[in-house]
Structures are given as C-alpha cells and as structure tokens.
N, C-alpha and C positions, 0 to 999 in steps of 0.2 A: 497469199503464201502462209503456210502453216509455220508458226513459230516453234522454236525448240523450247520445250517447257522444262524449267530447271528448278530444282530444290537445292537450297544451300544449307548444309549442316556443319555448324561450327559454333563453339561456345563463346566466341568473342563477337559481340555485337558490332564493334567497329570494323571488324573484317567483313562481316556480312553486309554492312552498309557500303563498304568499299567495292565489294563484288557487285552489289546492286547498281551502284553508280557506273561501274565499268561496263556492265552488260546493258545498261539502259540506253547507251548510244548505238546499240546494234539492233537493227530492226527485225532481225531473224530470231531474236532470243527474248524470253520473258521469264522472270522469276515468279513461280506460282506458290512457293512456300518457303519457310525457313524452320530449322530445328537447332536447338542449342545443346542437345545431348543425344546419345546414341539410340536409346529406346524411342525417343520422340522422332528421330529420323526415320526409323523403320515404320512407325505408325503413320507419319506423313506420306511416306512412299505408297503405302497401301490405300490411303485416303485420296491422294492426288494423282497417282500414277504419272509422275514426271518422266520426261524422256532421259534426262541426265540428272544425277545427283552428285553435286560437288561435296565431297566427304572429307572432313578432317579426321585425324587419327586420335588425337589426345582430347577426348571429350568425357564429361561426367557420365555415369551409368556405364553401359557397355561401350567399349572403345570403337573407333571407326573400322577396325578390321572385322570385329564380330558383327557390327552393324551391316557392313558390306556383305558378309557371308549370308546374313538373314535376307537382305534386300535381293541379292541375286537368286536365292532359293525361292523367294515368294513373289517376285515380280520380274518376269523375263524381259518385259519391255524397258524397264529402267536401267540405264547403263551408269555404273559408278566411276567417277573420276576422283581419285584421291588428291587432295590439295593440303599439304601438311608441312610443318617445320621439320619433321623427321626425314632425313635423307640418307639413312644407313641401310645396308644390305638386308638386314633382318626384316625391317618394316616393309621394304619394297617387295621382297620375295613373298612375304606373308600376304600382302595385299593382292598381288597378282594371283597367288595360289587360291585365294577365296573368291576370285572372280572379278576383281577390279578391271576396268577396261583401260585405265590410264593412271599415271602417277606423275604428280607435279609438285615440286617444292614451292613453298611460298615465296621464295626469293625469285621465282620466275617472273618474266615480263608479262604484263597484261595481255599482250598480243599472243603470247604462247598459251595463256589460259583460253582465249578465244578459239585458237586453233585446236586445242585439246577438246574443247566441248563439241566443236563441229566434227571432229574426227570420230569421237566415240559415238556420237548421235548417228553418224552414217554407217555404223557397224564396224568401224575400224578400232584401232588402239592408238595410245599416245604415251610414249615414254620419254620423259626428260632425259638428256644424254647420260647423266650419272645413274639414272634408274636402269637404262638400257645396259650399261656397263655391269651393274650389279646382277642383272638377269643373266647376262653372258657368263659371268664368273660363277654363278650358281649352277648353270648348265654344265660348265667345265668341271666344276667340283663333283657334280653328280656323275659324270662320265668317268672321272678318276676312281670313283668308288664302285663303279660297275664291274662285277667280277668277269664280265665278258672280255673287258679290256686286258685281263691278265692272261688270256689265251694267246698262244703263239699263232703265227700266220698258218702253219700247217694244221694246228688243232682247230682253228676256225674253219679251215677247208674241210676237215674230216667231220666236224659238226654239221656243216651244210650238206655234205653228201649223205650222211646218215638220215638227216631230216628229209631229204628228198627220196628216201626209201631204199637207198643202195645197201647191199650186204657188205659185210667186212671183206669178203673175197673180191667183190666188184671194186670196192674202193682200193684195195691193195693193188689190183691189176691196173686201175686207172692211174694210180699215183706211182706205180712202179716200185712199190715197197713190199715188205713181207707182211703176211697176215698177222704175225706177232706184233709188228710195228703199229699197224692200224688199231689193233685191240688195245695196245698200250696207250695210243693217243686218245681212244674213246674213254678209257678209264680215267685218264688224266683230266679230260674235259668234264666228265661227270663229277669228279672230285672237286674241281675248281668252282663248278656251278652248283654244287650241292644237289645233284640229280641222282635218282636211284635206279632208274631203268630207261629203256629206249622210248617208252611212251612219253615220260616226262621230258626227255631230250627233244622229241619232236614238238611237243607243246611249247617248250621254251623257244625253239627256233622260230615257230610261227609268231609268238608274241614279239619276238625281236625283229621280225621281218626278214629273217634269214631264209625262210622257206615259206611257201604259200600253202593254204589249206588243200589245194588241188595237187600238191607234190605227192 
C-alpha cells in the first residue's frame, strides 16, 4: 500500500513532534519532511513532492497563505491542508482563494486531522465547521454585492430574452407589453450592470450562465 507522503510546515517544534506522533500510528501515512518557515516549506515541497502539506499560517518569512499560493502554483500534486490557530473569516477565505484544499484550526481533534489528510489526498476538500460557515458567509456577501441581484424579475427576464437573440419587438409581443416598456427595461438593465451595448449585454449573460454561447 502506498503511503500518504506528508510535509509538516510549522514554526513550533513541539507541534511538529505532536503531529509526527499522531500520524505515526497510522500505517497509511508517513512524514517525509518538515519546515519551520514559509520559504523553506515551498523549497521542501519542490524537493520532496509530498502528497499533502500541513501548513501553518503564522510562520517567519512568507506566511502560510503566500506559501500555499506558491505551492499550488508550482506543484499540482501537493495538496495543502491549513492547520492554524487563526480561525477567522479573513484567513479562511484567503487560504481557500489561493488554493488550499482544507482548513482546520489547531483546536480540532486528532481524528479530524487524520480525516482531513485522507480527504484532501483523495482529491476532496475538508473544511472545519467554522470554516465552512465562513465560506458560506463570504459567498452570500459576494452575492449581495452582485449588481445582477439588483435587477427586478422582469428586468432579468428581458436580459435573458435579449441574450437569446430576441428583438425588442419580439420581446414586447412575448411579454404582452409595449415596445417602449421593453426598451425602458433594457436601458435600466444596462445602467445597473454598467453595460454599453447589446454585445456587452450578451457577453455578460453568457458569463453569468443566463444564456449559452449557442443562443
């Protein structure tokens, strides 16, 4: 059985020793290297090509977020699992955005760390409950800031029809409203979305998944 090859990056030797002791009783895992600062972590990843990197955030040199970004960019094989004392939304979202496959606070149970390692190694992800909540809140916050959400139901409908190639007259007939009303909706949509012409409107709709390229 091939073991999961793990690199532990943390500036506290006692924590690295603790992780080594914890993983030592699991026959499917082995620690192939350690790093005590961010730059060294990246160098060790390139040298050892571990399957999983257990990465702290607060380390000397570059921090764990920047180290994760570099690891993800330079080594597609190595999956990064953040293990940190930081458990606030800013750090969690930043870590996931740069490519971390999992996020676990140091207060987590040893069994949770083992599960997280196996999960990210298998190509999945692992988010501690508080991290999952932070990601959901970030998503909802982003949705609130999306200008598309400011459109009325009718404006969204008009946008979709225009993106599908319908003319103003065809949309007016389809909706049972006047041509003036349709053009008014179109102008309001373009204003809210900061679009200048129909071509930009169609491109926007495709990006949003409102209309397909074949429409």
